[in-house]
N, C-alpha and C positions, 0 to 999 in steps of 0.2 A: 504494499500500499504506500502510495506516495502522498504526503500531506504538505501543502504549502500554506504558510501562515503569513499574512500581510497586515499591516496596520494602516488605518486611515486617520490621519492627524493624531497618531499615538504611536509611541515607540514600543515595539514588541520585544519584551525582555527575553532572555533565554529561559527564565522560569516559566513565563507564559507559554512560550513555544513548546517546552517540554510537557507542560500541563495539557495543552491542546493535543499533542501527539499521544499522551498516555490515555486521555479520555476517548479519542477517536480510534484508537487501536482496536477496540472491541468490535468495531464495524467489520473488520476483516474476518470475523468468524461466520458471517453470513454467506460470503462468496469465496470461491477458491480463486477466482479471477482477480487480477490486480485492479485496485480501486484507485481513482485520482480524486483527492479532496482539496479544494481551494477554500481556505478560511480567511475571512476578513474581520478584524477586530476594530471597533470604532467607538468613539465617545459622543454620544448625543446627550449632552447635559440635561438632567442629572443621571440619566441611565447610561449604562454600558451596553453595547450592541455587539453580538457575535453572529456572523452569517457564514454559511457554508454552501458550496456548490459541489455536488458529488456526481462523478461521471462513472457509470458502470454499464458495460456492454452496449455502448452507443446511446444510452439514456442519460439525461441530465436531471438530477433531483436537487431541490433547493430547500433549505430551512434557515430560519433566523430566530434569535432569542434576545430578549431585553431583560436586564436585571440591574439592581443597584450596585452590584459588584461584578467585575469582570470574570472572576472565577465562577461565580453563580450563573452568569450568562453562558459560559462555556459548558457548564454542567447541563443546563437546560437545552443547549444546542445539541449536545451529545445524545440526550434522550430523544429529542425530536428527530434527529437523523436516524436513530436506531428504529423508531416507529415508521418512518418514511421508507426505509430500506426493507423493513419486514413486510410492509404493504405492497411495495413493488415486487418483492420476491413471491408473495402469495398470488399476485396477478400473473406472474410468469409460468406458474404451474398449469399444466394443461389438464383441465378437469374433464375433457372429453375422452381421455384415454383410459378410462376405468374399465373394469371387467364387464363384459357383455355376454349374453347367451351365445351369440354368433362366434365369439372368439374362443369360448371354453368348449365348444363343440357339443353342448347339451341341448341343441335344438332337435326336434323331431323324434 
């Protein structure tokens, strides 16, 4: 998984960068394919804002979160991305490939 972290009108410290990487690392458990995550941290006074764009298998998923603390915003963002990725993964499952009488040979 490749994670890029950028700041908009805010300096991204190494501690923030490590925190983002540790929180978003759990997204890799959903897919074996490499994921690209672009994270942007910004300050909209009085709130801190964390946004992420996730690219997986040609699809682009987006989530954002606001909180009074940057670390809390990153936590909320990680939870939202986890839910978005799980929803996307459930849509990718082919529900029409289940067992049918024609496939099992129990007709007639």
